[in-house]
NULUMLUM-866456 format. One record per atom (N, C-alpha, C): residue in one letter; z, x, y; residue number from 1. Coordinates in pm, whole numbers, plus 50000, padded with zeros to 5 digits. Atoms other than C-alpha are relative to their C-alpha. Example, Ala and Ser with C-alpha at 12.3 -4.5 7.8 and 13.67 -1.06 7.14 Angstrom:
residues 2
+------+-------+-------+-------+-----+
: type :    up :  east : north : seq :
+------+-------+-------+-------+-----+
:    a : 50000 : 50089 : 49881 :   1 :
:    a : 50780 : 51230 : 49550 :   1 :
:    a : 50000 : 50090 : 50120 :   1 :
:    s : 49994 : 49918 : 49881 :   2 :
:    s : 50714 : 51367 : 49894 :   2 :
:    s : 50073 : 49923 : 50109 :   2 :
+------+-------+-------+-------+-----+
***
This chain:
residues 196
+------+-------+-------+-------+-----+
: type :    up :  east : north : seq :
+------+-------+-------+-------+-----+
:    m : 50082 : 50070 : 50097 :   1 :
:    m : 42533 : 67495 : 29664 :   1 :
:    m : 49920 : 50102 : 49921 :   1 :
:    v : 50079 : 49915 : 50089 :   2 :
:    v : 42376 : 67670 : 29365 :   2 :
:    v : 49916 : 49909 : 49912 :   2 :
:    i : 50092 : 50080 : 50080 :   3 :
:    i : 42071 : 67526 : 29192 :   3 :
:    i : 49922 : 50095 : 49910 :   3 :
:    q : 50086 : 49925 : 50091 :   4 :
:    q : 41894 : 67660 : 28885 :   4 :
:    q : 49885 : 49910 : 49957 :   4 :
:    k : 50116 : 50076 : 50045 :   5 :
:    k : 41544 : 67551 : 28791 :   5 :
:    k : 49911 : 50089 : 49915 :   5 :
:    f : 50092 : 49930 : 50089 :   6 :
:    f : 41325 : 67659 : 28502 :   6 :
:    f : 49859 : 49977 : 50052 :   6 :
:    l : 50138 : 50007 : 49954 :   7 :
:    l : 40972 : 67736 : 28623 :   7 :
:    l : 49911 : 50046 : 49885 :   7 :
:    e : 50074 : 49976 : 50123 :   8 :
:    e : 40739 : 67713 : 28328 :   8 :
:    e : 49886 : 50100 : 50016 :   8 :
:    n : 50117 : 49915 : 49979 :   9 :
:    n : 40447 : 67901 : 28484 :   9 :
:    n : 49981 : 50023 : 50150 :   9 :
:    p : 50023 : 49975 : 49857 :  10 :
:    p : 40310 : 68034 : 28816 :  10 :
:    p : 49965 : 49874 : 50079 :  10 :
:    s : 50033 : 50126 : 49932 :  11 :
:    s : 40177 : 67687 : 28899 :  11 :
:    s : 50127 : 49927 : 50045 :  11 :
:    m : 49873 : 50062 : 49961 :  12 :
:    m : 40534 : 67553 : 28897 :  12 :
:    m : 50066 : 50076 : 50114 :  12 :
:    t : 49944 : 49920 : 49891 :  13 :
:    t : 40644 : 67842 : 29120 :  13 :
:    t : 49931 : 49964 : 50131 :  13 :
:    l : 50074 : 50043 : 49880 :  14 :
:    l : 40367 : 67748 : 29367 :  14 :
:    l : 50044 : 49861 : 50045 :  14 :
:    t : 49960 : 50137 : 49967 :  15 :
:    t : 40471 : 67382 : 29348 :  15 :
:    t : 50136 : 49996 : 50069 :  15 :
:    v : 49868 : 49993 : 49936 :  16 :
:    v : 40834 : 67461 : 29430 :  16 :
:    v : 49986 : 50058 : 50140 :  16 :
:    g : 50024 : 49942 : 49868 :  17 :
:    g : 40715 : 67682 : 29716 :  17 :
:    g : 49940 : 49900 : 50097 :  17 :
:    r : 50061 : 50104 : 49914 :  18 :
:    r : 40494 : 67400 : 29852 :  18 :
:    r : 50104 : 49899 : 50044 :  18 :
:    w : 49897 : 50098 : 49966 :  19 :
:    w : 40785 : 67158 : 29835 :  19 :
:    w : 50095 : 50056 : 50105 :  19 :
:    l : 49911 : 49937 : 49901 :  20 :
:    l : 41009 : 67402 : 30022 :  20 :
:    l : 49931 : 50007 : 50136 :  20 :
:    g : 50074 : 49991 : 49874 :  21 :
:    g : 40738 : 67455 : 30285 :  21 :
:    g : 49991 : 49867 : 50072 :  21 :
:    r : 50007 : 50133 : 49938 :  22 :
:    r : 40717 : 67082 : 30344 :  22 :
:    r : 50138 : 49946 : 50037 :  22 :
:    s : 49865 : 50054 : 49985 :  23 :
:    s : 41095 : 67036 : 30345 :  23 :
:    s : 50091 : 50079 : 50092 :  23 :
:    l : 49902 : 49917 : 49929 :  24 :
:    l : 41274 : 67328 : 30508 :  24 :
:    l : 49987 : 49988 : 50151 :  24 :
:    p : 50002 : 50005 : 49853 :  25 :
:    p : 41371 : 67311 : 30877 :  25 :
:    p : 49976 : 50138 : 50060 :  25 :
:    s : 50017 : 49872 : 49931 :  26 :
:    s : 41292 : 67578 : 31133 :  26 :
:    s : 50133 : 50073 : 50005 :  26 :
:    g : 49881 : 49917 : 50001 :  27 :
:    g : 41536 : 67865 : 31135 :  27 :
:    g : 50050 : 50035 : 49862 :  27 :
:    t : 49959 : 49970 : 50137 :  28 :
:    t : 41559 : 67880 : 30756 :  28 :
:    t : 49961 : 50143 : 49964 :  28 :
:    i : 50023 : 49864 : 50047 :  29 :
:    i : 41589 : 68229 : 30611 :  29 :
:    i : 50008 : 49999 : 49848 :  29 :
:    l : 50004 : 49990 : 50145 :  30 :
:    l : 41487 : 68285 : 30248 :  30 :
:    l : 50008 : 50146 : 49961 :  30 :
:    l : 49986 : 49865 : 50052 :  31 :
:    l : 41611 : 68602 : 30083 :  31 :
:    l : 49956 : 49997 : 49854 :  31 :
:    l : 50063 : 50007 : 50131 :  32 :
:    l : 41393 : 68659 : 29776 :  32 :
:    l : 50032 : 50125 : 49918 :  32 :
:    e : 49962 : 49891 : 50089 :  33 :
:    e : 41516 : 68871 : 29486 :  33 :
:    e : 49932 : 49981 : 49865 :  33 :
:    g : 50059 : 50004 : 50133 :  34 :
:    g : 41365 : 68957 : 29149 :  34 :
:    g : 49921 : 50126 : 49974 :  34 :
:    d : 50075 : 49880 : 50037 :  35 :
:    d : 41188 : 69232 : 28959 :  35 :
:    d : 49856 : 49992 : 50050 :  35 :
:    l : 50143 : 49999 : 49969 :  36 :
:    l : 40831 : 69337 : 29031 :  36 :
:    l : 49930 : 49897 : 49912 :  36 :
:    g : 50074 : 50100 : 50075 :  37 :
:    g : 40602 : 69053 : 28927 :  37 :
:    g : 50078 : 49875 : 49964 :  37 :
:    a : 49917 : 50116 : 50035 :  38 :
:    a : 40882 : 68796 : 28908 :  38 :
:    a : 49954 : 49871 : 50066 :  38 :
:    g : 50051 : 50121 : 49937 :  39 :
:    g : 40702 : 68554 : 29141 :  39 :
:    g : 50040 : 49981 : 50145 :  39 :
:    k : 49957 : 50012 : 49860 :  40 :
:    k : 40840 : 68624 : 29489 :  40 :
:    k : 49882 : 49968 : 50092 :  40 :
:    t : 50117 : 50025 : 49916 :  41 :
:    t : 40497 : 68642 : 29652 :  41 :
:    t : 49935 : 49867 : 49965 :  41 :
:    t : 50055 : 50130 : 50041 :  42 :
:    t : 40375 : 68344 : 29448 :  42 :
:    t : 50078 : 49887 : 50066 :  42 :
:    l : 49918 : 50102 : 49934 :  43 :
:    l : 40666 : 68140 : 29585 :  43 :
:    l : 49965 : 49993 : 50149 :  43 :
:    v : 50035 : 49998 : 49858 :  44 :
:    v : 40577 : 68249 : 29941 :  44 :
:    v : 49860 : 49942 : 50021 :  44 :
:    q : 50133 : 50061 : 49989 :  45 :
:    q : 40213 : 68151 : 29880 :  45 :
:    q : 50011 : 49848 : 49999 :  45 :
:    g : 49976 : 50144 : 50002 :  46 :
:    g : 40330 : 67801 : 29788 :  46 :
:    g : 50068 : 49953 : 50127 :  46 :
:    l : 49930 : 50032 : 49875 :  47 :
:    l : 40564 : 67798 : 30088 :  47 :
:    l : 49899 : 49988 : 50114 :  47 :
:    a : 50102 : 50003 : 49895 :  48 :
:    a : 40269 : 67879 : 30315 :  48 :
:    a : 49911 : 49877 : 49986 :  48 :
:    q : 50080 : 50120 : 50021 :  49 :
:    q : 40062 : 67602 : 30158 :  49 :
:    q : 50074 : 49876 : 50048 :  49 :
:    g : 49919 : 50113 : 49956 :  50 :
:    g : 40346 : 67357 : 30218 :  50 :
:    g : 50015 : 49992 : 50150 :  50 :
:    l : 49993 : 49996 : 49853 :  51 :
:    l : 40362 : 67467 : 30581 :  51 :
:    l : 49865 : 49969 : 50064 :  51 :
:    g : 50134 : 50026 : 49947 :  52 :
:    g : 39988 : 67401 : 30617 :  52 :
:    g : 49928 : 50125 : 50047 :  52 :
:    i : 50064 : 49873 : 49962 :  53 :
:    i : 39894 : 67767 : 30654 :  53 :
:    i : 49880 : 50021 : 49909 :  53 :
:    l : 50123 : 49987 : 50076 :  54 :
:    l : 39534 : 67823 : 30546 :  54 :
:    l : 49965 : 50143 : 49964 :  54 :
:    e : 50028 : 49859 : 50028 :  55 :
:    e : 39531 : 68203 : 30550 :  55 :
:    e : 50044 : 50036 : 49859 :  55 :
:    s : 49962 : 49946 : 50130 :  56 :
:    s : 39543 : 68389 : 30221 :  56 :
:    s : 50128 : 50082 : 50017 :  56 :
:    i : 49871 : 49932 : 49991 :  57 :
:    i : 39897 : 68516 : 30161 :  57 :
:    i : 50005 : 50109 : 49893 :  57 :
:    l : 49981 : 49886 : 50089 :  58 :
:    l : 39939 : 68861 : 30010 :  58 :
:    l : 50135 : 50063 : 50032 :  58 :
:    s : 49874 : 49933 : 49974 :  59 :
:    s : 40255 : 69063 : 29973 :  59 :
:    s : 49980 : 50108 : 50107 :  59 :
:    p : 50014 : 49898 : 49895 :  60 :
:    p : 40303 : 69273 : 30288 :  60 :
:    p : 50068 : 50132 : 49964 :  60 :
:    t : 49935 : 49879 : 50048 :  61 :
:    t : 40412 : 69574 : 30082 :  61 :
:    t : 49973 : 50120 : 50090 :  61 :
:    f : 50035 : 49885 : 49916 :  62 :
:    f : 40228 : 69819 : 30307 :  62 :
:    f : 50007 : 49967 : 50149 :  62 :
:    t : 49991 : 50039 : 49859 :  63 :
:    t : 40217 : 69621 : 30634 :  63 :
:    t : 50143 : 49966 : 50039 :  63 :
:    l : 49857 : 50031 : 49986 :  64 :
:    l : 40587 : 69528 : 30590 :  64 :
:    l : 50027 : 49860 : 50053 :  64 :
:    i : 49976 : 50131 : 49941 :  65 :
:    i : 40565 : 69212 : 30805 :  65 :
:    i : 49866 : 49931 : 50026 :  65 :
:    c : 50116 : 50083 : 49967 :  66 :
:    c : 40303 : 68935 : 30822 :  66 :
:    c : 50051 : 49876 : 50072 :  66 :
:    e : 49964 : 50118 : 49921 :  67 :
:    e : 40325 : 68659 : 31082 :  67 :
:    e : 49888 : 49897 : 49989 :  67 :
:    y : 50095 : 50110 : 50012 :  68 :
:    y : 40154 : 68325 : 31021 :  68 :
:    y : 50051 : 49889 : 50092 :  68 :
:    v : 49948 : 50093 : 49899 :  69 :
:    v : 40180 : 68086 : 31314 :  69 :
:    v : 49924 : 49868 : 50006 :  69 :
:    e : 50081 : 50121 : 49986 :  70 :
:    e : 39920 : 67814 : 31251 :  70 :
:    e : 50050 : 49880 : 49920 :  70 :
:    g : 49951 : 50110 : 50082 :  71 :
:    g : 40129 : 67593 : 31020 :  71 :
:    g : 50096 : 49908 : 50072 :  71 :
:    r : 49899 : 50092 : 49946 :  72 :
:    r : 40389 : 67319 : 31069 :  72 :
:    r : 50109 : 50078 : 50072 :  72 :
:    l : 49905 : 49905 : 49941 :  73 :
:    l : 40629 : 67606 : 31144 :  73 :
:    l : 49943 : 50139 : 49979 :  73 :
:    p : 50041 : 49862 : 50027 :  74 :
:    p : 40567 : 67979 : 31181 :  74 :
:    p : 50066 : 50051 : 49872 :  74 :
:    l : 49948 : 49933 : 50119 :  75 :
:    l : 40614 : 68184 : 30865 :  75 :
:    l : 49998 : 50150 : 50027 :  75 :
:    y : 49988 : 49856 : 49986 :  76 :
:    y : 40740 : 68541 : 30890 :  76 :
:    y : 50033 : 50055 : 49862 :  76 :
:    h : 49989 : 49951 : 50137 :  77 :
:    h : 40692 : 68721 : 30558 :  77 :
:    h : 50023 : 50151 : 50004 :  77 :
:    l : 49964 : 49858 : 50000 :  78 :
:    l : 40866 : 69057 : 30515 :  78 :
:    l : 50014 : 50049 : 49857 :  78 :
:    d : 49984 : 49937 : 50131 :  79 :
:    d : 40851 : 69292 : 30217 :  79 :
:    d : 50065 : 50136 : 50022 :  79 :
:    l : 49921 : 49879 : 49975 :  80 :
:    l : 41117 : 69563 : 30217 :  80 :
:    l : 50001 : 50096 : 49881 :  80 :
:    y : 49998 : 49924 : 50125 :  81 :
:    y : 41032 : 69713 : 29877 :  81 :
:    y : 49997 : 50151 : 50021 :  81 :
:    r : 50020 : 49856 : 49983 :  82 :
:    r : 40925 : 70055 : 30004 :  82 :
:    r : 50099 : 50065 : 50097 :  82 :
:    l : 49912 : 49949 : 49895 :  83 :
:    l : 41206 : 70095 : 30256 :  83 :
:    l : 50143 : 50024 : 49951 :  83 :
:    q : 49857 : 49977 : 50018 :  84 :
:    q : 41558 : 70235 : 30254 :  84 :
:    q : 50074 : 49918 : 50107 :  84 :
:    n : 49923 : 50082 : 49905 :  85 :
:    n : 41838 : 70051 : 30438 :  85 :
:    n : 49985 : 50047 : 50144 :  85 :
:    h : 50009 : 49951 : 49862 :  86 :
:    h : 41820 : 70278 : 30745 :  86 :
:    h : 49860 : 49976 : 50059 :  86 :
:    e : 50135 : 50029 : 49951 :  87 :
:    e : 41442 : 70222 : 30768 :  87 :
:    e : 49985 : 49852 : 50034 :  87 :
:    v : 50005 : 50144 : 49972 :  88 :
:    v : 41488 : 69844 : 30754 :  88 :
:    v : 50063 : 49972 : 50136 :  88 :
:    r : 49932 : 50021 : 49873 :  89 :
:    r : 41728 : 69862 : 31047 :  89 :
:    r : 49904 : 50022 : 50118 :  89 :
:    s : 50093 : 49969 : 49890 :  90 :
:    s : 41451 : 70015 : 31265 :  90 :
:    s : 49891 : 49894 : 50015 :  90 :
:    l : 50096 : 50111 : 49989 :  91 :
:    l : 41226 : 69714 : 31189 :  91 :
:    l : 50054 : 49885 : 50083 :  91 :
:    h : 49932 : 50109 : 49930 :  92 :
:    h : 41479 : 69480 : 31353 :  92 :
:    h : 49958 : 49863 : 49944 :  92 :
:    p : 50041 : 50128 : 50058 :  93 :
:    p : 41416 : 69192 : 31109 :  93 :
:    p : 50072 : 49880 : 50061 :  93 :
:    e : 49921 : 50110 : 49942 :  94 :
:    e : 41683 : 68986 : 31286 :  94 :
:    e : 49927 : 49929 : 50114 :  94 :
:    v : 50072 : 50066 : 49890 :  95 :
:    v : 41442 : 68914 : 31575 :  95 :
:    v : 49925 : 49878 : 49951 :  95 :
:    y : 50074 : 50114 : 50054 :  96 :
:    y : 41260 : 68674 : 31343 :  96 :
:    y : 50089 : 49878 : 49975 :  96 :
:    w : 49914 : 50117 : 50020 :  97 :
:    w : 41565 : 68453 : 31285 :  97 :
:    w : 50089 : 49971 : 50119 :  97 :
:    q : 49918 : 50027 : 49881 :  98 :
:    q : 41731 : 68477 : 31626 :  98 :
:    q : 49934 : 49902 : 50095 :  98 :
:    g : 50068 : 50096 : 49916 :  99 :
:    g : 41464 : 68274 : 31805 :  99 :
:    g : 49982 : 50041 : 50144 :  99 :
:    d : 50017 : 49956 : 49861 : 100 :
:    d : 41457 : 68484 : 32124 : 100 :
:    d : 49860 : 50055 : 50025 : 100 :
:    d : 50130 : 49935 : 49981 : 101 :
:    d : 41143 : 68698 : 32085 : 101 :
:    d : 49887 : 49929 : 49926 : 101 :
:    f : 50098 : 50072 : 50080 : 102 :
:    f : 40965 : 68481 : 31828 : 102 :
:    f : 50049 : 49857 : 49983 : 102 :
:    p : 49957 : 50138 : 50025 : 103 :
:    p : 40964 : 68101 : 31783 : 103 :
:    p : 50066 : 49989 : 49863 : 103 :
:    l : 49935 : 50021 : 50129 : 104 :
:    l : 41199 : 67989 : 31508 : 104 :
:    l : 49902 : 49940 : 49901 : 104 :
:    g : 50084 : 50051 : 50107 : 105 :
:    g : 41022 : 67926 : 31183 : 105 :
:    g : 50072 : 50021 : 49869 : 105 :
:    i : 49944 : 49966 : 50130 : 106 :
:    i : 41075 : 68018 : 30819 : 106 :
:    i : 49983 : 50151 : 49984 : 106 :
:    v : 50004 : 49856 : 50025 : 107 :
:    v : 41162 : 68381 : 30742 : 107 :
:    v : 50019 : 50019 : 49849 : 107 :
:    a : 49994 : 49972 : 50144 : 108 :
:    a : 41086 : 68489 : 30383 : 108 :
:    a : 50002 : 50151 : 49982 : 108 :
:    i : 49983 : 49855 : 50013 : 109 :
:    i : 41212 : 68836 : 30292 : 109 :
:    i : 50006 : 50038 : 49852 : 109 :
:    e : 50001 : 49947 : 50136 : 110 :
:    e : 41113 : 68999 : 29963 : 110 :
:    e : 50080 : 50130 : 49998 : 110 :
:    w : 49914 : 49882 : 50016 : 111 :
:    w : 41352 : 69270 : 29836 : 111 :
:    w : 50108 : 50002 : 50109 : 111 :
:    a : 49900 : 50017 : 49895 : 112 :
:    a : 41620 : 69139 : 30070 : 112 :
:    a : 50126 : 50080 : 49976 : 112 :
:    d : 49881 : 49917 : 50026 : 113 :
:    d : 41884 : 69354 : 29900 : 113 :
:    d : 49998 : 50128 : 50083 : 113 :
:    r : 50009 : 49880 : 49916 : 114 :
:    r : 41761 : 69632 : 30129 : 114 :
:    r : 50041 : 49974 : 50145 : 114 :
:    l : 49952 : 50030 : 49865 : 115 :
:    l : 41879 : 69451 : 30443 : 115 :
:    l : 50134 : 50069 : 50022 : 115 :
:    p : 49871 : 49934 : 49975 : 116 :
:    p : 42159 : 69656 : 30603 : 116 :
:    p : 50113 : 49900 : 50027 : 116 :
:    s : 49901 : 50107 : 49982 : 117 :
:    s : 42336 : 69332 : 30701 : 117 :
:    s : 49928 : 49867 : 49982 : 117 :
:    l : 50058 : 50131 : 50030 : 118 :
:    l : 42280 : 68971 : 30607 : 118 :
:    l : 50023 : 49904 : 50116 : 118 :
:    p : 49976 : 50104 : 49899 : 119 :
:    p : 42234 : 68676 : 30842 : 119 :
:    p : 50118 : 49912 : 49957 : 119 :
:    d : 49886 : 50086 : 50030 : 120 :
:    d : 42516 : 68422 : 30862 : 120 :
:    d : 49964 : 49887 : 49902 : 120 :
:    n : 50045 : 50113 : 50082 : 121 :
:    n : 42315 : 68142 : 30696 : 121 :
:    n : 49866 : 50034 : 49937 : 121 :
:    y : 50128 : 49975 : 50066 : 122 :
:    y : 42041 : 68177 : 30437 : 122 :
:    y : 49998 : 49934 : 49864 : 122 :
:    l : 50019 : 50043 : 50137 : 123 :
:    l : 41900 : 68059 : 30108 : 123 :
:    l : 49957 : 50122 : 49920 : 123 :
:    k : 50038 : 49889 : 50088 : 124 :
:    k : 41893 : 68324 : 29838 : 124 :
:    k : 49929 : 49940 : 49879 : 124 :
:    i : 50076 : 50045 : 50116 : 125 :
:    i : 41629 : 68273 : 29573 : 125 :
:    i : 49981 : 50119 : 49906 : 125 :
:    q : 50012 : 49897 : 50103 : 126 :
:    q : 41659 : 68485 : 29260 : 126 :
:    q : 49901 : 49949 : 49896 : 126 :
:    l : 50099 : 50034 : 50103 : 127 :
:    l : 41358 : 68479 : 29025 : 127 :
:    l : 50011 : 50102 : 49887 : 127 :
:    d : 49987 : 49912 : 50116 : 128 :
:    d : 41404 : 68619 : 28675 : 128 :
:    d : 49905 : 49956 : 49891 : 128 :
:    y : 50079 : 50032 : 50119 : 129 :
:    y : 41175 : 68639 : 28373 : 129 :
:    y : 50089 : 49921 : 49907 : 129 :
:    q : 49911 : 50085 : 50078 : 130 :
:    q : 41301 : 68364 : 28148 : 130 :
:    q : 49921 : 49912 : 49905 : 130 :
:    s : 50046 : 50107 : 50088 : 131 :
:    s : 41234 : 68141 : 27854 : 131 :
:    s : 50117 : 49962 : 49911 : 131 :
:    f : 49891 : 50053 : 50081 : 132 :
:    f : 41438 : 67950 : 27604 : 132 :
:    f : 49971 : 50016 : 49852 : 132 :
:    s : 50013 : 50001 : 50145 : 133 :
:    s : 41501 : 67970 : 27235 : 133 :
:    s : 49948 : 49863 : 49958 : 133 :
:    p : 50049 : 50131 : 50044 : 134 :
:    p : 41301 : 67699 : 27059 : 134 :
:    p : 50106 : 49920 : 49926 : 134 :
:    s : 49895 : 50073 : 50070 : 135 :
:    s : 41617 : 67611 : 26868 : 135 :
:    s : 50091 : 49922 : 50095 : 135 :
:    l : 49919 : 50071 : 49902 : 136 :
:    l : 41774 : 67489 : 27192 : 136 :
:    l : 49919 : 49893 : 50069 : 136 :
:    n : 50065 : 50096 : 49911 : 137 :
:    n : 41695 : 67185 : 27397 : 137 :
:    n : 49992 : 50069 : 50136 : 137 :
:    q : 50011 : 49913 : 49882 : 138 :
:    q : 41557 : 67382 : 27691 : 138 :
:    q : 50056 : 49939 : 50127 : 138 :
:    w : 49955 : 50058 : 49873 : 139 :
:    w : 41647 : 67133 : 27962 : 139 :
:    w : 50152 : 49991 : 50005 : 139 :
:    e : 49855 : 49992 : 50002 : 140 :
:    e : 42010 : 67110 : 27853 : 140 :
:    e : 50046 : 50144 : 50016 : 140 :
:    a : 49963 : 49859 : 49990 : 141 :
:    a : 42017 : 67488 : 27824 : 141 :
:    a : 50005 : 50047 : 50145 : 141 :
:    v : 50000 : 49962 : 49859 : 142 :
:    v : 41934 : 67519 : 28194 : 142 :
:    v : 50135 : 49972 : 50062 : 142 :
:    k : 49875 : 50042 : 49938 : 143 :
:    k : 42255 : 67339 : 28277 : 143 :
:    k : 50122 : 50064 : 49935 : 143 :
:    t : 49879 : 49960 : 50071 : 144 :
:    t : 42484 : 67493 : 28018 : 144 :
:    t : 50008 : 50147 : 49962 : 144 :
:    s : 49995 : 49863 : 50049 : 145 :
:    s : 42390 : 67852 : 27946 : 145 :
:    s : 49931 : 50096 : 50095 : 145 :
:    d : 50063 : 49894 : 49923 : 146 :
:    d : 42319 : 68171 : 28136 : 146 :
:    d : 49936 : 50103 : 49906 : 146 :
:    d : 50049 : 49903 : 50097 : 147 :
:    d : 42220 : 68349 : 27814 : 147 :
:    d : 49876 : 49944 : 49930 : 147 :
:    f : 50125 : 50046 : 50056 : 148 :
:    f : 41852 : 68285 : 27739 : 148 :
:    f : 49927 : 50118 : 49937 : 148 :
:    t : 50079 : 49893 : 50062 : 149 :
:    t : 41612 : 68481 : 27523 : 149 :
:    t : 49856 : 49990 : 50045 : 149 :
:    n : 50139 : 49996 : 49954 : 150 :
:    n : 41267 : 68588 : 27639 : 150 :
:    n : 49906 : 50006 : 49881 : 150 :
:    i : 50088 : 50000 : 50116 : 151 :
:    i : 41060 : 68479 : 27343 : 151 :
:    i : 49880 : 49910 : 50019 : 151 :
:    d : 50113 : 50089 : 49978 : 152 :
:    d : 40822 : 68223 : 27489 : 152 :
:    d : 49902 : 50062 : 50096 : 152 :
:    s : 50103 : 49958 : 49906 : 153 :
:    s : 40570 : 68247 : 27770 : 153 :
:    s : 50050 : 50109 : 50093 : 153 :
:    p : 49959 : 49895 : 49906 : 154 :
:    p : 40584 : 68570 : 27973 : 154 :
:    p : 49991 : 49955 : 50145 : 154 :
:    s : 50012 : 50047 : 49863 : 155 :
:    s : 40504 : 68360 : 28279 : 155 :
:    s : 50116 : 49909 : 50041 : 155 :
:    s : 49885 : 50086 : 49969 : 156 :
:    s : 40828 : 68156 : 28261 : 156 :
:    s : 50099 : 50074 : 50087 : 156 :
:    r : 49899 : 49942 : 49911 : 157 :
:    r : 41089 : 68214 : 28529 : 157 :
:    r : 50119 : 49905 : 50010 : 157 :
:    m : 49884 : 50079 : 49963 : 158 :
:    m : 41439 : 68099 : 28603 : 158 :
:    m : 50023 : 50026 : 50148 : 158 :
:    m : 49973 : 49988 : 49857 : 159 :
:    m : 41491 : 68031 : 28972 : 159 :
:    m : 50144 : 49958 : 50024 : 159 :
:    k : 49863 : 50033 : 49959 : 160 :
:    k : 41845 : 68040 : 29105 : 160 :
:    k : 50001 : 50001 : 50151 : 160 :
:    l : 49998 : 50017 : 49855 : 161 :
:    l : 41874 : 67910 : 29460 : 161 :
:    l : 50144 : 49981 : 50044 : 161 :
:    t : 49862 : 50006 : 49951 : 162 :
:    t : 42201 : 67970 : 29644 : 162 :
:    t : 49998 : 49984 : 50151 : 162 :
:    s : 49986 : 50021 : 49855 : 163 :
:    s : 42281 : 67832 : 29989 : 163 :
:    s : 50126 : 50072 : 50046 : 163 :
:    v : 49888 : 49921 : 49949 : 164 :
:    v : 42502 : 68073 : 30184 : 164 :
:    v : 50019 : 49969 : 50148 : 164 :
:    g : 49970 : 50027 : 49860 : 165 :
:    g : 42674 : 67988 : 30512 : 165 :
:    g : 50027 : 49853 : 50025 : 165 :
:    n : 49963 : 50136 : 49960 : 166 :
:    n : 42732 : 67666 : 30704 : 166 :
:    n : 49884 : 49902 : 50004 : 166 :
:    t : 50114 : 50090 : 49994 : 167 :
:    t : 42379 : 67526 : 30709 : 167 :
:    t : 49993 : 49919 : 49872 : 167 :
:    e : 50007 : 50088 : 50117 : 168 :
:    e : 42348 : 67226 : 30479 : 168 :
:    e : 49856 : 49959 : 49976 : 168 :
:    y : 50133 : 50043 : 50043 : 169 :
:    y : 42031 : 67144 : 30288 : 169 :
:    y : 50018 : 49896 : 49890 : 169 :
:    p : 49968 : 50096 : 50105 : 170 :
:    p : 42127 : 66821 : 30106 : 170 :
:    p : 49879 : 49963 : 49913 : 170 :
:    f : 50119 : 50037 : 50076 : 171 :
:    f : 41767 : 66753 : 29999 : 171 :
:    f : 49970 : 50099 : 49887 : 171 :
:    l : 50023 : 49903 : 50107 : 172 :
:    l : 41773 : 67069 : 29782 : 172 :
:    l : 50055 : 49952 : 49866 : 172 :
:    a : 49945 : 50052 : 50125 : 173 :
:    a : 41981 : 66879 : 29527 : 173 :
:    a : 49893 : 49928 : 49918 : 173 :
:    e : 50109 : 50066 : 50071 : 174 :
:    e : 41657 : 66695 : 29441 : 174 :
:    e : 49930 : 50095 : 49903 : 174 :
:    l : 50063 : 49903 : 50090 : 175 :
:    l : 41538 : 67016 : 29274 : 175 :
:    l : 50068 : 50006 : 49864 : 175 :
:    t : 49926 : 49989 : 50126 : 176 :
:    t : 41793 : 66968 : 28996 : 176 :
:    t : 49943 : 49913 : 49889 : 176 :
:    d : 50063 : 50075 : 50108 : 177 :
:    d : 41567 : 66728 : 28804 : 177 :
:    d : 49965 : 50099 : 49890 : 177 :
:    p : 50018 : 49900 : 50106 : 178 :
:    p : 41563 : 66907 : 28467 : 178 :
:    p : 49858 : 50009 : 49946 : 178 :
:    r : 50136 : 49996 : 50054 : 179 :
:    r : 41198 : 66825 : 28392 : 179 :
:    r : 49912 : 50085 : 50091 : 179 :
:    p : 50077 : 49908 : 49917 : 180 :
:    p : 40965 : 67103 : 28512 : 180 :
:    p : 49878 : 49936 : 50063 : 180 :
:    d : 50121 : 50061 : 49947 : 181 :
:    d : 40675 : 66865 : 28572 : 181 :
:    d : 50028 : 49908 : 50117 : 181 :
:    l : 49966 : 50088 : 49890 : 182 :
:    l : 40864 : 66665 : 28833 : 182 :
:    l : 50074 : 50075 : 50109 : 182 :
:    l : 49928 : 49953 : 49883 : 183 :
:    l : 40968 : 66763 : 29179 : 183 :
:    l : 50022 : 49879 : 50088 : 183 :
:    p : 49974 : 50113 : 49913 : 184 :
:    p : 41104 : 66538 : 29451 : 184 :
:    p : 49873 : 49948 : 50064 : 184 :
:    t : 50116 : 50060 : 49934 : 185 :
:    t : 40855 : 66294 : 29597 : 185 :
:    t : 50033 : 49960 : 50143 : 185 :
:    s : 49966 : 50027 : 49860 : 186 :
:    s : 41043 : 66252 : 29923 : 186 :
:    s : 50085 : 50114 : 50052 : 186 :
:    h : 49924 : 49895 : 49934 : 187 :
:    h : 41197 : 66489 : 30170 : 187 :
:    h : 50006 : 49966 : 50147 : 187 :
:    p : 49982 : 50035 : 49860 : 188 :
:    p : 41290 : 66498 : 30539 : 188 :
:    p : 49870 : 49980 : 50078 : 188 :
:    q : 50125 : 50011 : 49926 : 189 :
:    q : 40924 : 66527 : 30646 : 189 :
:    q : 49915 : 49882 : 49952 : 189 :
:    g : 50078 : 50112 : 50051 : 190 :
:    g : 40804 : 66222 : 30445 : 190 :
:    g : 49966 : 50020 : 49854 : 190 :
:    s : 50036 : 49994 : 50141 : 191 :
:    s : 40643 : 66165 : 30107 : 191 :
:    s : 49881 : 50091 : 49977 : 191 :
:    w : 50115 : 49920 : 50038 : 192 :
:    w : 40403 : 66388 : 29925 : 192 :
:    w : 49983 : 49995 : 49851 : 192 :
:    n : 50029 : 49997 : 50142 : 193 :
:    n : 40240 : 66419 : 29588 : 193 :
:    n : 50000 : 50145 : 49955 : 193 :
:    p : 49991 : 49860 : 50039 : 194 :
:    p : 40343 : 66747 : 29420 : 194 :
:    p : 49882 : 50047 : 49917 : 194 :
:    l : 50114 : 49961 : 50081 : 195 :
:    l : 40029 : 66742 : 29208 : 195 :
:    l : 49875 : 50025 : 50082 : 195 :
:    k : 50117 : 49976 : 49914 : 196 :
:    k : 39790 : 66764 : 29506 : 196 :
:    k : 49985 : 50146 : 50030 : 196 :
+------+-------+-------+-------+-----+
***
């Protein structure tokens, strides 16, 4: 499953993150890709809010791994930006998704392209700077074109979510609503108001 969603501003990125935090099951691995400042940490901040984590979430660029265990599920946030593949191997990131040494939760990995090997099942989230030409109907453009021009808000992003492996996330299809102001109002954990 591949889903694309236009995120108009950082608030929308937080909202999508909150929805994911309220929806994703334990054992979910999120591999986050995108340039510096693309919104990876903002998405994880929303994810933490959706999980009910009250701690302030910062990118673990220097600490490498932050563990948050007080939410609906534990959140393990890794940032591999400063590491080479062989250095990542020595961190043993797989212990966070195997469920032996740590309780299963949500694993969010920024700069996941540095992983020496990928897990069998994961959600890849690519965040790119994006906006649409005013001459196009932006919501149709999301569905029909990969060629957008960056002429509008510098805070706009295109999120591409790809499910890899055998794990099914049927509720993710709800994210395909083309209007940026609406997100699903129901999910496996119950109803919620995305504007809260």
